[in-house]
Every structure is written in C-alpha cells, then in structure tokens.
C-alpha positions as CSV (number, residue, x, y, z in Angstrom):
1,M,67.4,-25.3,-59.6
2,N,64.6,-25.8,-62.1
3,P,61.4,-27.5,-60.9
4,K,60.4,-30.6,-63.0
5,S,56.9,-29.2,-63.3
6,S,54.6,-26.9,-61.5
7,I,51.6,-28.2,-59.5
8,S,48.6,-26.3,-58.3
9,F,48.3,-25.3,-54.6
10,D,45.2,-27.5,-54.5
11,D,47.3,-30.5,-55.6
12,F,49.9,-29.7,-52.9
13,Q,47.2,-29.6,-50.3
14,K,46.3,-33.2,-51.1
15,V,49.7,-34.4,-49.9
16,E,49.5,-35.5,-46.2
17,L,52.9,-34.6,-44.6
18,T,52.7,-36.2,-41.1
19,V,55.1,-36.4,-38.1
20,G,55.9,-40.0,-37.2
21,K,58.0,-41.5,-34.5
22,I,60.2,-44.4,-35.5
23,L,59.5,-47.4,-33.1
24,S,61.7,-50.0,-34.9
25,A,64.2,-50.1,-37.7
26,E,65.9,-53.1,-39.3
27,K,67.6,-54.0,-42.5
28,V,65.5,-55.9,-45.1
29,A,67.2,-59.3,-45.7
30,E,69.0,-59.7,-49.0
31,T,69.1,-56.0,-49.8
32,D,71.7,-53.3,-49.4
33,K,69.5,-50.2,-49.4
34,L,66.2,-51.1,-47.6
35,L,65.2,-50.6,-44.0
36,R,61.9,-51.8,-42.6
37,L,60.5,-49.1,-40.2
38,T,57.6,-49.3,-37.8
39,V,56.3,-45.8,-37.3
40,D,53.8,-44.3,-34.8
41,F,51.5,-41.7,-36.3
42,A,49.1,-41.6,-33.3
43,E,46.8,-43.9,-35.2
44,T,45.1,-47.1,-34.0
45,A,48.2,-49.1,-34.9
46,P,51.8,-48.3,-36.1
47,R,52.5,-48.4,-39.9
48,Q,55.2,-50.3,-41.7
49,I,57.3,-48.3,-44.1
50,I,60.0,-49.6,-46.3
51,S,62.7,-47.1,-47.2
52,G,65.9,-47.0,-49.2
53,I,67.9,-45.2,-46.5
54,A,70.0,-48.1,-45.2
55,P,73.3,-46.8,-46.8
56,Y,73.0,-43.8,-44.5
57,F,72.2,-45.8,-41.3
58,P,74.6,-48.8,-40.9
59,E,73.2,-49.0,-37.4
60,P,69.5,-48.8,-38.0
61,E,68.7,-48.9,-34.2
62,K,70.0,-45.3,-34.0
63,L,66.8,-44.3,-35.7
64,L,64.7,-45.4,-32.8
65,G,62.7,-42.7,-31.2
66,R,63.4,-40.1,-33.9
67,K,60.5,-38.1,-35.2
68,C,60.6,-37.5,-38.9
69,M,58.3,-36.2,-41.6
70,F,56.4,-38.8,-43.8
71,V,54.0,-38.7,-46.7
72,T,51.1,-40.7,-45.3
73,N,48.4,-40.7,-48.0
74,I,50.2,-42.5,-50.9
75,P,48.8,-45.9,-51.9
76,A,50.4,-49.0,-50.2
77,R,53.2,-50.5,-52.2
78,T,54.8,-53.9,-51.9
79,I,58.6,-53.8,-51.9
80,K,60.6,-57.0,-51.7
81,G,57.5,-58.8,-50.5
82,L,56.8,-56.2,-47.7
83,E,53.9,-53.8,-47.7
84,S,54.9,-50.1,-47.3
85,N,52.3,-47.7,-46.1
86,G,54.0,-44.3,-46.5
87,M,57.2,-42.6,-47.4
88,I,59.9,-40.9,-45.3
89,L,61.1,-37.5,-46.4
90,A,64.8,-36.9,-46.8
91,V,67.2,-34.7,-48.8
92,S,70.5,-35.6,-50.3
93,T,73.2,-33.9,-52.4
94,E,75.3,-35.1,-55.3
95,D,78.4,-35.3,-53.0
96,G,76.7,-37.7,-50.6
97,K,75.3,-35.4,-47.9
98,F,72.0,-36.7,-46.5
99,S,69.4,-35.6,-44.0
100,L,66.0,-36.8,-42.8
101,L,63.4,-34.0,-42.4
102,E,62.8,-33.8,-38.7
103,P,60.4,-31.5,-36.9
104,N,61.1,-29.8,-33.6
105,A,61.1,-32.4,-30.8
106,E,58.0,-30.9,-29.1
107,I,55.8,-31.6,-32.2
108,P,53.7,-34.7,-31.4
109,E,53.4,-37.7,-33.7
110,G,50.4,-37.5,-36.0
111,T,50.7,-33.7,-36.5
112,R,50.2,-32.8,-40.1
113,A,52.0,-30.0,-41.9
114,K,49.8,-27.1,-43.0
C-alpha cells in the first residue's frame, strides 16, 4: 500500500477526530447511497451529517445508538440540498467488505482522538 502523499504531523494534528453517538438515521429521498444522520458530539446541539453509507445499511435504524468516529472540523457542505457538518469514518475493501470505525463503548461522545 503506497500513500498518496505524506503530510506533516502538524497537519495531522489539525484534523479533529471525534466520537459521536448516532441519534437518528434515515435515507435521503431520491438517492441510493445517502443517509441523513443526526449525531451527538456532546455539543450544544446535535449535528446533521450526510453520508454515502446507505448501501451498507438497508435498515438505517440499526445505526441508532452506535458510537462512531467522525471528522468534525471540515467545512459544512451541502449535499442534495442538505447541510452536512462532519464526516463519518469508515473503511472498505475492493471485494465489498465495510466497517465503520467505532471506539470502545465506554468512550463518551465528544471525546477527541489524540
């Protein structure tokens, strides 16, 4: 595996990787890939995150209550008319294996990776 390019440690430290608890998950109308997630990061209010993980979750409600890792300091982006305020972290393989990155259950929402 060859990295696309190297970044400095200082650049890596700028990325906020934060534990979030999924409060709601629903398919985005007229799309095959998108889910609209409401996620608790122990902030004043939950955030809306639009993610292309619907093919892996035909029953999005099974995501409720799961704690996952998110990038929380990327600029908001509008996807299919919906504002997305973060990005869920996941891995997949060429042969279709898929996994969300999930911390140990005892780690509270809002905890940042160091």
